N, C-alpha and C positions, 0 to 999 in steps of 0.2 A: 394457446398457440403462441409461439415465439414471434414477436414483431420483427419485420425486416429492418435492415439498417435505414435510418432516416436520411434522405438525400441532403447533402451539404453538411451533415454532422461531422464530428471529428473522425468517426469510424469510416464514413464515406470518403473523406479526404485521404485517410491512410490507405484505403483500398485502391484509390485511383491516383496515388501520389505521383507516380512516374509521368502520367499524362498531364496532370496539373502543373508539374514542374516544367515540362516542355513548353507549356503555354506561358507560364509566369516568366520564363527566361527569354521571351521574345519581346520586341518593342511593343507589339500590339497587346501582349499579355500584361505588361507593366502599365500601359495606359488603361486597360480594362480594370485592373486592380487598383488604380489610382496610386501607384507607387513610383511613378516616373518623375524625372527631374528632381526638384528639391522637396517633393511631397513625401519622401521617405528617406530614411538614413541609409538604405541599402545601396543607393547610387548605382554604379554599374557592376557591382559585385554579383557573382552567380548565386542565385537563391538555391540553397541545398535542401530545404524542407519548408513546407507551407501547410498550415492548419487553419481552421476557421478564423482564428483571431491573432495569428502570429506568423511571421516569416523568419527564417533562419538563413544566415550566410556566414562566411569566414573572411577575415582580413588578416592575411599572414597566418600566424599561429593562434589568432584570437577567434573565438566563437561568439557570434552576435545574434541577438534576437530582438525583434521589434513587436511589442505586444499592443493590441488595441483593447479597449474595455469591452466591446461587443464582438460578435462574430462578423466582423466587417468584410473580410475577404470572401466568406461564404455569401454574404449579402451582395457583394459586387458580382460574383459569378452568377448569382441568381438573376439579378436585374440586368446585367450586361448582356447575358445570353438567354434572356427569357423566352424568345421565340423558339430557340432550339430545345429548351427544357420542355416546353408545352408540346412540341412535336413528339419528343421521346415519351412524354407522359401519355399522349394519345395512343402511341404504339403499344406501350406496356398495358394500358387499360384494356385495349382490344385483344392483344396477342399474348401478353406476358403471362397471364394466369393460365392460358391454354397450353403454353409450352415454355417451361421455365428457362430453357437454354436460349430463348429469344428475348428474355427480360433484360432491359438495360438498367433496372433498379430505380425507375422513376414512377412506379405505381403509387408511391406515397408522396408525390410532389405537392399535392394540395395541403399537406400538413405543414410544409416549410414556411410559407409566407406568414402564417400565424406565429411561428416561433422566432421569426426575425425580430419582431418587435418586443419580445420578452427580454427584460433587462437582466440578463444573466451572463456574466456579472454586470453590475450596474455602474452608472455614474449619475450624479444629480446633486441637488443642493437642499440645505435645510435653512430656513429663514426664521429669525426671531423678530417679531414686530410688536407694536403697541406698547412699548416700554417707555419709561421716563426715569432713567437711572444713570449712575456713573459708569464709566468704562469697566472698572473693576467688578461692579455688580452685574452688569449685563453680560459680560463674558463668562460669569460663573453660573448662569442659569442652566438648569439641567435639561429642559425640554423646549424645543422650538415651537413655532406656530404652524408652519407648513413644511412638508417634505415632498420634493418633486423630482421625478426621474424621467419625465417626458419632455423636458425642454430641448429644443434644437440649439438655440443660442440664447444665452442669458447671463445675468450677473453671477459670477462665481464666488465673489467675496466683496463685502461692503460694510460700511459703518455709516449711519445716518443720525445727524444731530436732532434732538428734540427741541421744543420751544423753551425749555428750561436751561438756563446757562450751565454749561459744562456737563450736561446730561444728554443721553442718547436714546433714540426710540427703536432702532433696528440694527441687527447684526446678522450677516449671512456667511455661511461656510459651505464648501463643496466637498464631496467624497467621490473618489474614483477607485474602482476595483478592477484588477487585471487578473485573468486566469494565466498564471505563469507556470502551471504544472508541467508543461511540455518540456521544460528544461530537465526535469527528472530529479528525484530526491538526491541530495548530496552534492548537487552542482555548486560550484564556488563562484560567486559574483565578484568581479574585480572593478567594474565601472557601470554606471547607469545614468540615463538622462530622461527626465520627465518633460514632455513637450505639450504646449497649448497653442491654439490658433485663435486670433482675435481679428474681428473685421471693423476696427475703427472706434471702439468704445472703451474709454477709461475716463475716470473723473477724479479730481483732486480738490473738491470743495472744502474739505477739512484738512488738507495737507496732502503730501505725496508719499503714501506708505509703500513699503516693499511688499511683494507677494511671496509668501513662504509655502513650501510643501512639507508636510509632516505626515505622521502615521494616522491611521484610523482603525477603529474596531466596530464597524456597524453590526447591529444585531443579526442582520441577514445581508448576504451579498447579492440578493435578488430583489430586494425591496427596501427602500429607505423609510424610516419612521421618525416622527418628530423627536423621539427620545435619543436619536442618533446625533442630535445637536451637541451633546456632551461626549459622544464616543469618538473623540479625536485626541491625538497626542500633542504634547507641548514642546517636544524637541524638534527643532528645525532640521530638515534633511537637505535644505538648499533654498535659495531665494533669488529673486530678480527685482531690481529697482523699478520704481515707477517709470523712470525715464527710459529704461531698456525693455520695458514690456511692449512688444511689437504689435501695433494695431493697424498695420498697413495692408492687411489681407493679402500679403504676398509671401509670408514666411512664418514658420513656427517660432515661438519663444521657447528656447531650450533652457532648462534648469538642471544643472549637474548635481547629482545626489552625492552627498558625503558618505562616509563609511557607515553611519547610522542608517542612512537611507538605503544603502546597499544591503545591510543586514535585515531590513524590513521586507526584502523581496523573498517570497516563499517559493523555493525551487520546485516543490511538488504540490502547490496549492494556489490559493487566491492571495494576491498582494494588494493591500488596501492603503490608500493615501488620502490626505485631506489638503485643501487649499485654504489658507488663512491670511488675513492682513497682519502685518508686522505688529501693529498695536494690539491685536487680539492674541497672537501666539506668545508675545513677549510681555504682555501686561504692562506696556509702556506707553506713555503719552508723548514721547519724544517726536517732535514734528507734527503733533496733533493740535489743531486750532479749532475750537468749537465754533459752529455757526448753525443757526436755527434752520431746521428742515433742509439741510444741505448734506450731501454725501461725498464720500470718497469710495471708488469702486473699480473693479476690474470685470470686464465682460469677456467671455470666450465661448467657443463652440463645444457642445457636448456630442456624444456619439450618435444621438438621434438625428443629427444633421445629415442631409442627403449626401451620399458619397462616402469615400473613405480617406480622402486626401487631407481633411482638416480636423478630424476627430482626435481626441487626446491619445497620446501614444507614450509608451515606455520602451526605451531602447536599452538593452542589457548586454554587457560583455561578460562572458562567463566561461568557466572550465567545466565540462561535463564530469560527473562522478565516475571514477574508474574503479571503485572498490575501496575497502578499508586500507589504511596505510599504517605501518609501524610508527609508533611515537617515541617510546623510550624504554630502556631496560634498567633493572637494578637487581641487587641480590644482597643477601644477609651474610654471605661468606659461610664458612664451615662453623657450625654452632654445636659444640660438644657438651653433652650432659646438662641440658637446660630444659625447663618446662615452659618458658616463654622468652621471647626476644622481639626486637623490632629493628627496622631500618627505614631509610628515607627513599621515597620515589617521587619523581617530578612528572606531572601530566600536563601536556599542552595540547591545544587544538580543540576541535569541535566534535560532537557526537562520539564521545570517548567510551572505551571499554577497557577494563583492567583485568588481567589474568595473573594469578599467583600459583606457582607450582611448589609444593613442599616435598622434598625427598627425605624420607625417614629411614634411619638405619637402626632398627630395633622394633620390639613388639609394642606398638602403640599407634596413635593416630592424632590428627589435628582436632582440637575441640572448637576452635573458632579463629577467624581472621577479621581484622578491621582495617580500613583505610580511612585516615582522617576521622576516626571514631565511628565510621559507618560500617556495619556488618557486611561482609562478603557472603556470597552464596556458594555452597558446596556443589560441585558439578559431578565429579567421579573420583574413585580410588581404584588402584590396581596394586595387588599385593602378591609377592612370592616369597615364602619363608619370612625372614625378618626385614625384607625390603619392601617399602610401601611408597607409592607415588600418588599424591593427591593434587587435584586441580580445583581452584576456587575462582569465582568471577564476581565483578561488580560493574553494573551498567551505569554510565553517567558519573564517573568519579570526579571529584573536585579538581579543578586545574590548580597548578602551583605545586610547591614542595610540601609533602605530607608524609606522615608516618604509617608504615604497614606494621601492624602488631599481630604476632602469632602466639596462640596459646595451645600447648600440646596436652595430651591426656596424662602425661607423666614426665619424668626426667628422661629425655631422649637426645640422641644426636641427630641433627638434621641440617638441611640446606634449603633456604628459601630463595626462590627466583621470581621475578615479576617482569611483565611486559605490558605496555599500554598501546592502544590502537585508536586511530581516528576513523570516522566514517562508519561507525558500528551502530546497528539498530538497537533500540532500547531492549528488544528481546534478543540479546546479543549472541547467545549460543544456540545454533540451530541443530547441531548434531554433535555427538562425541562417541569415542570408541577407545579401547585399550587392549593391551596384550602383555604377556609375561613370557619369560624364557630363561634358559640357563645353558652353560657350556659355551663353546666357541661359536657363538651365533651373533648375527647382527640384529640388535633391537629394532623392531619396525612395527608399525601399525597402519592398517588401511582404514580410511574414513571416506564415506561418500557425502559430498557436499549437496545441499538442497537448493542453494541460490547461486545464480551467476555472479561471479566476482567475489565469492566468499574467500576468506583466508583460513588456512589450517595451521594451528599452533599446537605444538606437542611439548610434553615435559618428560624427562627421563630420570630414573633412579636406578643405580647399578653399583655393585661392589667393585667393579673395575675402576681403577684410579686414573685411567687415561682414555678419554673418549672425544669424539668429534662428530659433527653431523655429516651426512652423505647425501647424495642426490641433489635435488633442486632446492634444498633448504638453505636458509641463512641462520647461522648460529647466533643466538642472542645472549645466552648465559651458559657458563661452563665453570663450575666450582667443584673442587675435590678436597678430600682429607683422608685421614687414616682408614676410614671405613668404606669410602667409595666416592662416587661422583653424582652430582645433581646438575641438570641443565635444561635449557629450553631452546627450541628452534622453530622456525615458521617458514611458510611459503604461500605466495599469493600475489595478485588475485588469481583464483582458480576459475578458468573459463574454457569450455563450458562446464556445466555441472557434471560431476563424475567422481569415480573412486580416486583418492589421492593417497600415496604412500609416504610416510615420514619414517626415516631410518637413520641409524647411527652406525659408527664403526663397530667391528666385531669385538666382542668381549673375550676375556680369557677363558681357558678351559674349565676353570673352577668357579667362575663368576655367575651371578644371577642378575636379572634385570626386570624392571617393570616400566611400562611406557603408557601414557595416556595422551589423547589428542582431542581437540575441539575444533569445530568449524564456526567461524565468526560470521554472523548474518549481516550483510551490507545494509545500510540504512535504507528504509522505505521500499524493500523488495516486494513487489506486487505482481501477481500473474493473472492475466485475463485472456481468455481465448474466445473469439467469436468467428464462426466460419459458416458461410451460407451457400457455397457452390461446390459441389462435387469434391469435397476435400476431406481431410481427416484431422480431428483435433484430439490431443491427448493431454491429460493432466495426471501427473504422478506425484503423490505426496506421502511422506513418511515422517513419523515422529516417534521418538523414544523417550520415555520418562521413567525414572526408577524410584523416586521417593516422594510420597505424599503430595503429588501434584495433580494437575489436570491437563490433558492434552486434547485439543480439538482440531479437527480438520473440516473445513468447509470448501467445497469445490462446486463450480457451476460451469456448464458448457452449453452453448446454444448452437444448433445446426439446423438449417432450414431446407437444404436441397441435397438429395442423393448422396449423402456422405456417411461417415462413420464417426461416432463419438465414443471415446473410451476414457474411463476414469478408474485409476487404481489407487487405493488408499490403504496404508498399513500403519497401525499404531501398536506399540509395545509398552506395557506398563506393568511393573512388578510389585509395587507396594501401595498401601491404601489410598489409591487415587481414583480418578474417574477418567475414562476415555470415551470420547464421543466423536462420531463421524456422521456428518450430514451431507448428503449428495443429492443434487437434482439435475436431471438432464431432460430437456424437451426435444422432440424430433417430430417433424410433421409430414415428411414425404419420403417414401421409398428408401428409408435408411435403416440403420441398425443401431440400437443403444445398448451398451453393455456396462454394467457396474459390477466390479469385483471388490469385495471388502473382507479383510481378515483382521481380527483383533484377538490376541491372546492376553489373558490376565490371570495371575496366579494367587494373589492374596487379598482377601477382605475388600475387594473392590467391586465396581460395577462397570460393565461394558454395555454400551448402548450403540446399536446400529439402526439408522433410519434411512431408508432409500425410497425414492419416489421417481418413477419414470412414466411418462405419458407418450403414447404413440397412437396416431389415429388413422394412418393410411398405409396399407400394404406393407407393413413393416414387422419387425420382430423386436421384442423387448426382453432382455435377459437380466435378471437380478440374482446374484449369488452372494450369500452371506455365511460366514463361518466364525464362530466364537468358541474359545476353549477356556474353561475356568475350573480350578481344581479345589479350592478351599473356601467354604463359608461365604460364597459370593452369590451374585445374581447376574445372569446374562439375559439380555432381552434383544430380540430382533423384531423390528416392525417393518414390513415391506408392503408397498402398495404399487400395483401396476394397473393402468387403465388403457384398454385398447378397444376400438369400436368397430373396425371393419377389416375383415379378411386377413386377420393377422394371427399371430401366435404369441401368448404371454407365458413365460416360464419363471417360476420361483423355486430356487433350490436353497434349502436351509439346513445347516448342520450345527448342533451345539453339543458339547461334551462337558459333563460336570460330574465330579466323582465324590464329593463329600458335602453333606448337609447344606446343599445349595438349592437353588431354584432355577430352572430353565424354562423360558417361555418363548413360544413361537406364535407370532400373530401374522397371518398372511391373508391378503385380500386381493382377489382378481375380478375385475368387471370386464366382461367380453360380450358384445351384443350380437354379432353376426358371424356365423360360420367360423368360429375360432376354437381354440383349444386352450384351456388353462390347466396347469398341472402343479401339484404340490407334493414334494417328496421329502420324507423324514427318515434318515437312516439310523437314528439313535434309539437304542432300547429304552422302553419305559417313558418316552416323552409323549405326553398327550397331544393328540391332534384334534383341533376343533374346526369344523367347517360350517359356514352359514351359506346356504344356497338361496339367493333372492329371486332367481328366474329358473324356469324349468331347464334342466341340463343334465346330460349323463355325467355321473361322478365315478371316477376311478381312484381308489386309495391303495397305495402300495406301501406296505410296512416291511422293511428289511428285518427288523427285530419286533418281537411282540410288543404291542402298545395299545392302550385304550383309545378308542376313536369315538368322538361325539359328533353326530351329524344332525343339523337342524335344517329342515326343509320349510321355507316360507311360502313356496308355491307348489301346488300338486304337480308331481312329475315322476316319470319312471326313473328308478334309480338302479344302476348296476354297480355292485360292490365286488371287487376282486381282491382277495386276500392271498398273498403269496407265502405267508408264514402261518403255521397252524396256531390254534388258540394257545394260551388265553388271549382272546380279543374281546374287549368290552365295547359294544356298539349300541349307541342310543340314538334313535330316530324320533324326532319330534316334528310332527306335521301340523 
């Protein structure tokens, strides 16, 4: 059974966002959340989004976010309005399960107080004690003595002298982890401030060190280990002097992070920092005067401290990711009668992707392309007569000026064009397509993007000597010579997902053309859908792969009340690869689950389809799978459906295979009360095997003659209806 959304979780905040924002933007709401006055950097700005550990707002054209290490705003809502939550919890406990439309979503309230205290992500300290060594030695120790994440207020960094002259007995460091994923992958950080609150304790018995903020790489972001003592960085992201560390218990001490600190912020994950004394991080004794059993230290409040107004915070100014962006273009010019050549391309920026288009005027192809000595990957080729267009790609090319080297299959005339883009996922090409034509036509190709904000880039090869892009495109390359033109154009970001046309001007009546296009996948694109009340959720996924590769689609959708879930997945693969689709959908009340899967495969490959759907009340579960395979391959379909009350389960399977292959159908249906389970196979010669574990009437329909094996594990009357005449081979084992 699918668990309901946990109260005060991120999903709960998103579901009730409009109501929470109305509260947060009132004077009472800010007091309740402890973000009033100087207790938050938001000031009087309007809060635009709030999640369990972060608030968002805008200042002019700047986007800002204030992160806490724990789910502090969820905690404040829980404790600040605790009587209301328990009233709603009581209502849901009594009435919610009787009538789902009366459920306020608080029937899981009792789970939340336990999760408030879970340090996810964490802040805490690691202490090394019992030493008697020099500063250089003690700071190089790999494992600490204790690791604590339960302190409310404690020493965050310290050094203690031992009884031996110029040696030390203890050193402490702290680690802070912030869930900064709500900014979204590809967000650009332009400023950040790390803030700590102290209530009157700092000590300078050994001197007055600075407090530095640096990076950290704890083994886990949910628990500290003593081994994390050495999982800290030694590059300072910013610091505060001993004198300026505020211990008045009236204000935060703000530490502005430099560019290295800004780069340490993970826009789609956990950002981890450490607090260290200047003597520790710099391995310097400047300002350090040894004294026996004496310490220099900074104390501050951790997130376990009551309330949200004094816990550690990270304020980030950032620009949300808007999709990939064009970086630079270059070309080889017209290269006549050469088997290899090169030119220079300059890449700048982050999350780069490089595309190279080769226009060939003659019978031949590209043997290989490198950028900075790194081999590029072939994406596709489109050919008409002697004109061939090839697209190659490289994810994560080196920044700076480097050589693109092209090797051809022979002495050929060609044009090389290149474009680089920033903000591209490491799996950079999400889809591609091509087209060819001749005569007085406009070269064009249609390509359906799969991710929001994707870019579509195309390359053209034609015998026409004068061409230009049309439509919404930007022309990036356009070179020509005696035999024709080669060029590249692009458009993006494309939003929403859909079919995009790339086109060029009309060619001459005697000219031919070939065009190819690719869709660039934006960095970090992830799709999740959860729906629990009277709604509809749909996932559509498509992947196409043509050479020796593997394509996988994994989709999951959860729906708990009176709704409809649909998943459609398509994969196309033509050469010795493997295509896999795995889909799971659970549904628990009065709904309908449907899964439709189609995979064709034509050469020496394997197609696997696995689908599982579970439905247990008054519903219907449908699974349909189709696979087609024509040469020396193997197709398998495994389908399972489980239904327990007053419902209907249907499995429809079709597989077509024509040469020296093997087709297998495995279907299992468990149905306990007044239901119906059907299996239909329309293909000639495909064996059908049935195992009946409980007494039940069995109907087998064969559109074409096929052997049937029936195993009865429980004595039961069996009715067999055959709509086609023999030959039918029927084996019954009781």
